[in-house]
C-alpha positions in Angstrom: -9.1 -22.7 -5.6 -9.1 -24.4 -2.2 -12.3 -24.7 -0.3 -12.6 -22.9 3.0 -11.5 -24.9 6.1 -12.3 -24.7 9.8 -9.4 -22.5 10.8 -11.8 -19.9 12.3 -14.2 -20.4 15.2 -17.9 -21.1 14.4 -20.6 -19.4 16.4 -22.7 -22.6 16.5 -22.5 -24.2 19.9 -21.2 -21.1 21.6 -23.1 -19.5 24.4 -25.8 -16.9 23.6 -23.7 -14.1 25.0 -20.7 -15.1 23.0 -22.3 -15.6 19.6 -22.4 -12.0 18.5 -18.7 -11.6 19.2 -17.9 -14.9 17.5 -19.9 -13.9 14.5 -18.1 -10.5 14.3 -14.8 -12.4 14.6 -15.7 -14.9 11.9 -16.9 -12.1 9.6 -13.8 -9.9 10.2 -11.3 -12.8 9.4 -13.5 -14.7 7.0 -10.8 -15.0 4.3 -8.5 -16.8 6.7 -10.7 -19.9 6.2 -8.8 -20.4 2.9 -5.4 -22.2 3.3 -3.6 -20.6 0.4 -4.7 -17.1 1.5 -3.4 -17.8 5.0 0.0 -19.0 3.7 0.3 -16.0 1.4 -0.7 -13.6 4.1 2.0 -14.8 6.5 4.7 -14.7 3.9 3.7 -11.3 2.7 3.6 -10.0 6.3 7.1 -11.1 7.1 8.5 -9.7 3.8 6.5 -6.4 4.2 7.9 -6.0 7.7 11.4 -6.1 6.3 10.5 -3.7 3.5 9.2 -1.2 6.1 12.4 -1.6 8.1 14.4 -0.7 5.0 12.1 2.2 4.0 12.5 3.8 7.4 16.3 3.3 7.5 16.6 4.4 3.9 14.7 7.6 4.5 16.6 8.5 7.6 19.9 7.7 5.9 19.0 10.0 2.9 18.1 12.8 5.3 21.3 12.3 7.3 23.4 12.3 4.2 21.8 15.3 2.5 19.7 17.2 5.1 17.3 17.9 2.3 13.5 17.4 2.1 13.8 17.4 -1.7 16.0 14.3 -1.7 13.4 12.6 0.5 10.8 13.4 -2.1 13.1 12.4 -5.0 13.7 9.0 -3.3 10.0 8.4 -3.0 9.5 9.6 -6.6 12.1 7.2 -8.0 10.7 4.3 -5.9 7.2 4.8 -7.4 8.0 6.2 -10.8 8.4 2.7 -12.4 4.7 2.2 -11.7 4.0 4.9 -14.3 6.6 3.5 -16.8 6.0 -0.3 -16.5 2.8 -1.2 -14.7 0.7 -1.4 -17.9 3.2 -3.8 -19.3 3.1 -5.7 -16.0 -0.7 -6.0 -16.2 -0.6 -7.5 -19.7 2.1 -10.0 -18.6 0.0 -10.9 -15.5 -2.9 -11.9 -17.8 -0.6 -14.0 -20.0 1.7 -16.0 -17.6 1.3 -17.8 -14.3 1.1 -15.0 -11.8 2.9 -17.0 -9.1 6.1 -17.3 -11.3 5.9 -13.6 -12.1 5.8 -12.7 -8.5 8.8 -15.0 -7.7 10.9 -13.1 -10.3 10.0 -9.8 -8.7 10.9 -11.0 -5.2 14.3 -12.4 -6.3 15.2 -9.0 -7.8 14.1 -7.1 -4.7 16.0 -9.5 -2.4 19.2 -9.0 -4.4 18.9 -5.2 -4.2 18.5 -5.4 -0.5 21.7 -7.4 -0.1 23.6 -5.1 -2.4 22.6 -2.1 -0.3 23.6 -4.0 2.9 27.1 -4.6 1.4 27.5 -0.9 0.4 26.4 0.5 3.8 28.4 -2.1 5.8 31.7 -1.2 4.0 31.0 2.5 3.9 30.7 2.7 0.2 27.1 4.0 -0.1 26.5 7.3 -1.9 23.2 9.0 -2.8 23.4 7.9 -6.5 23.7 4.2 -5.3 20.5 4.6 -3.2 18.6 6.3 -5.9 19.5 3.6 -8.5 18.7 0.7 -6.2 15.4 2.4 -5.3 14.5 2.7 -9.0 15.4 -1.0 -9.6 13.2 -2.2 -6.7 10.4 0.0 -7.9 10.7 -1.6 -11.4 10.5 -5.1 -9.9 7.4 -4.0 -7.9 5.8 -2.6 -11.0 5.6 -6.2 -12.4 5.0 -7.9 -9.1 2.3 -5.5 -8.0 -0.3 -6.3 -10.7 0.5 -10.0 -10.4 0.0 -9.9 -6.6 -3.3 -7.9 -6.9 -4.6 -10.3 -9.5 -3.5 -13.4 -7.5 -5.6 -12.6 -4.4 -8.9 -13.3 -6.0 -7.5 -16.8 -7.1 -7.0 -17.6 -3.4 -10.5 -17.1 -2.1 -14.1 -17.2 -3.4 -15.7 -14.1 -4.8 -17.9 -13.6 -1.7 -14.7 -13.4 0.5 -12.8 -11.1 -1.9 -13.6 -7.7 -0.1 -12.6 -9.3 3.2 -9.4 -10.7 1.7 -8.4 -7.3 0.4 -9.0 -5.8 3.8 -7.0 -8.5 5.5 -4.2 -8.0 3.0 -4.3 -4.3 4.1 -4.0 -5.4 7.7 -0.8 -7.4 7.1 0.7 -4.4 5.2 -0.2 -2.1 8.1 0.8 -4.4 10.9 4.1 -4.5 9.1 3.9 -0.7 9.0 3.7 -0.7 12.8 6.2 -3.4 13.5 8.7 -2.5 10.8 9.4 1.1 11.9 9.6 0.1 15.5 12.2 -2.5 14.7 13.9 -0.1 12.4 14.1 2.6 15.0 15.6 0.3 17.6 17.9 -1.5 15.1 19.1 1.8 13.5 19.8 3.4 16.9 21.7 0.3 18.2 23.4 -1.1 15.1 23.0 1.4 12.2 21.2 1.0 8.9 23.1 -2.2 7.8 21.1 -4.6 9.9 17.8 -3.1 8.7 18.8 -3.7 5.1 20.1 -7.2 5.8 16.8 -8.2 7.6 14.8 -7.0 4.6 16.9 -9.2 2.3 16.3 -12.2 4.5 12.6 -11.5 4.8 12.0 -12.0 1.1 12.6 -15.7 1.7 9.3 -15.9 3.6 7.2 -14.8 0.6 9.2 -16.8 -1.8 8.5 -20.0 0.2 4.9 -19.1 0.4 4.6 -18.7 -3.4 6.0 -22.3 -3.8 3.4 -23.6 -1.3 0.2 -22.1 -2.7 -1.8 -23.4 -5.6 -3.2 -20.7 -7.9 -6.3 -21.6 -9.9 -5.5 -19.0 -12.7 -4.5 -20.4 -16.1 -3.7 -17.8 -18.7 -5.8 -18.0 -21.9 -3.5 -18.3 -25.0 -3.7 -15.2 -27.2 -2.1 -13.9 -30.4 -2.7 -10.2 -29.5 0.4 -8.0 -29.3 1.3 -6.4 -26.0 0.2 -3.1 -27.3 -3.2 -4.6 -28.3 -3.6 -6.1 -24.9 -3.0 -2.7 -23.3 -5.5 -1.0 -25.5 -8.1 -3.7 -24.7 -7.5 -3.0 -21.0 -8.0 0.7 -21.4 -11.2 0.2 -23.5 -12.6 -2.1 -20.8 -12.0 0.4 -18.1 -13.4 3.3 -20.1 -16.5 1.3 -20.9 -17.1 1.0 -17.2 -17.6 4.5 -16.0 -17.3 3.6 -12.3 -13.9 1.9 -13.0 -12.6 5.0 -14.7 -13.8 7.3 -11.8 -12.3 4.9 -9.2 -8.9 5.1 -10.9 -9.1 9.0 -10.9 -10.1 8.9 -7.2 -7.2 6.5 -6.5 -4.8 8.9 -8.1 -6.0 11.9 -6.1 -6.0 10.0 -2.8 -2.4 8.8 -3.4 -1.2 12.1 -4.6 -2.5 14.0 -1.6 -2.3 11.3 1.1 1.0 9.6 0.8 3.1 12.8 1.2 1.9 12.8 4.8 4.0 9.7 5.4 6.9 10.9 3.2 7.2 14.2 5.1 7.2 12.7 8.6 11.0 12.7 8.9 10.9 16.5 8.3 8.2 17.0 11.0 10.1 14.8 13.4 13.5 16.5 12.8 12.6 20.2 12.2 9.3 20.7 13.9 9.1 18.4 16.9 12.9 17.8 17.2 12.4 14.1 18.2 15.0 12.6 15.9 15.0 9.1 14.4 13.2 7.6 17.5 10.4 10.1 17.1 10.1 9.5 13.4 9.8 5.7 14.0 7.0 6.4 16.6 5.1 8.6 14.2 5.3 5.8 11.5 4.2 3.3 14.1 1.2 5.4 15.2 0.2 6.0 11.6 0.5 2.3 10.9 -1.6 1.4 14.0 -4.3 3.7 12.7 -4.2 2.0 9.3 -4.5 -1.5 11.0 -7.5 -0.2 12.9 -9.0 1.1 9.6 -8.4 -2.2 7.8 -10.0 -4.1 10.7 -13.1 -1.8 10.6 -13.3 -2.3 6.8 -12.9 -6.1 7.1 -15.7 -6.3 9.6 -18.1 -4.0 7.7 -17.0 -4.6 4.0 -20.6 -5.7 3.1 -22.2 -2.3 3.9 -24.3 -0.8 1.2 -23.3 2.4 -0.6 -19.6 1.9 -0.1 -18.8 4.4 -2.8 -20.7 7.2 -1.1 -19.1 6.3 2.3 -15.7 6.3 0.7 -16.1 9.9 -0.5 -17.3 11.0 3.0 -14.2 9.4 4.5 -12.1 11.3 2.1 -13.5 14.6 3.4 -12.7 13.5 7.0 -9.2 12.5 6.0 -8.6 15.9 4.4 -9.5 17.6 7.7 -7.0 15.5 9.5 -4.3 16.5 7.1 -4.9 20.2 7.8 -5.1 19.5 11.6 -1.7 17.7 11.6 -0.2 20.5 9.6 -1.4 23.1 12.2 -0.6 21.0 15.4 2.5 21.8 17.4 1.6 19.5 20.3 3.4 16.1 19.9 0.7 14.0 21.7 -2.1 15.7 19.8 -0.2 15.1 16.5 0.1 11.4 17.4 -3.7 11.2 17.9 -4.3 13.0 14.6 -1.8 10.7 12.8 -3.7 7.7 14.2 -7.0 9.0 12.9 -5.5 9.9 9.5 -4.1 6.4 9.3 -7.6 4.9 9.9 -9.1 7.1 7.2 -6.4 6.5 4.6 -6.6 2.7 5.0 -10.4 2.7 4.7 -10.0 4.7 1.5 -7.3 2.4 0.0 -9.1 -0.8 0.9 -12.5 0.4 -0.2 -11.4 1.8 -3.6 -9.3 -1.4 -4.3 -12.1 -3.8 -3.4 -14.6 -1.8 -5.5 -12.2 -2.1 -8.5 -11.7 -5.8 -8.0 -15.4 -6.5 -7.8 -16.1 -4.5 -10.9 -13.7 -6.4 -13.2 -13.6 -9.9 -14.8 -11.0 -12.6 -14.3 -9.5 -12.5 -17.9 -9.1 -8.7 -17.6 -8.0 -8.5 -14.0 -4.3 -8.1 -14.5 -4.8 -5.3 -17.0 -7.5 -3.5 -15.0 -5.4 -3.7 -11.8 -2.4 -2.4 -13.6 -4.4 0.6 -14.9 -5.7 1.2 -11.4 -2.2 0.8 -9.9 -0.9 3.2 -12.6 -3.3 5.8 -11.3 -3.1 4.9 -7.7 0.6 4.2 -7.4 1.5 6.7 -10.0 0.0 9.4 -7.8 2.5 8.5 -5.1 5.8 9.6 -6.8 4.2 12.6 -8.4 2.7 13.6 -5.0 6.0 12.9 -3.3 8.0 15.0 -5.8 5.5 17.9 -5.6 5.3 17.8 -1.8 9.1 17.6 -1.4 9.5 20.6 -3.6 6.8 22.6 -1.9 8.1 21.7 1.6 11.7 22.7 0.6 10.5 26.0 -0.9 7.8 26.9 1.7 7.1 24.6 4.6 5.8 21.0 5.2 2.8 22.4 7.1 1.7 24.6 4.2 2.2 21.7 1.9 -0.1 19.4 3.8 -2.7 22.2 4.1 -2.7 22.6 0.3 -3.0 18.8 -0.2 -5.9 18.7 2.2 -7.7 21.4 0.2 -7.2 19.4 -3.0 -8.7 16.3 -1.4 -11.7 18.3 -0.1 -12.5 19.9 -3.6 -12.2 16.5 -5.3 -14.4 14.7 -2.8 -17.1 17.4 -3.1 -16.9 17.2 -6.9 -17.5 13.4 -6.9 -20.3 13.8 -4.4 -22.2 16.6 -6.3 -21.2 16.1 -9.9 -20.2 12.5 -10.4 -22.6 9.5 -10.4 -20.3 6.5 -10.9 -18.5 6.2 -7.6 -21.1 7.5 -5.1 -23.7 5.0 -6.4 -21.6 1.9 -5.9 
């Protein structure tokens, strides 16, 4: 692991008035002092921007081709379902091979799929089955790359910078969430979906180059255990740590109830606010801006005590924003609510993830993160499928209100009846 360098300003030598601001800046971006983390962050940001461009264009293309909220939910379901099927296997592999190489394989598969979709759309050959199959293949690649990436981050920084690194990683993801939809909206309106998919394919080169430049300190320990035995040991470890098990359950509930807000935004833009693709991209950008703000807040104050208790309080606040967005019919007010919901959702994601990372050991990290991702990312496709069905049968507003109710009940249950999470 590389030692921290002097990439960030030091408060020493600064004026008395400037020192508090510089200390806050240094604390907020502390993990950027590590060269390998900076390189990986920049590569991931470029690639994630392309991914968000494709996701926005893909969602609008599906809605344009089918006019169905159910197909939107099905697309989200197939994209995340491989996390349920393959993430445990991905976690075992991530503890047995060099994580950098595992990530490279995942990126090459996703890049190939992006270029295939570009070809199909450009020549007018694309059909819904093509989209669904490619979405599933990309999800499968991510089910192996995800545990490897999550397990790689602690190898790029020291333990004391880990919570900050997780928050900064959330920032790159959500900066891309702001930039990607804005670029997608403008590109889709001017040139159609083809260029969005092409840019995504090209953007994978950035993270591929980054992976060749960094130096991971992880060296897998040789083992004669079978894959199945490795999975069982991972589950045994998580179950032996009550807080880890509860965090996984909390991650599932948060993803199940929170992600459908983003998935259903095209329906709100098209059928409720009548703003079209441009309005949808603005909603995505506002939500992403809120998430960036939330990640910055978490990065600056990641060292606060009782983070588990604070996480549950934030979940209650997020639930209220879900209900408010469902009831709002004023576009400006809805943008404001989306921003606040984005802040809360990102604080939840970053806090839960960092608590899991800090509670595990290096030799079990791949398996623990795969179990957490199985719960966390597994909640996304199930939530998307349920939300898509409910929205098509009743209304998207009622769907979000129901999900907000589930979040409220679960947060109160952890606060009053659970001891593991709230005491972290």
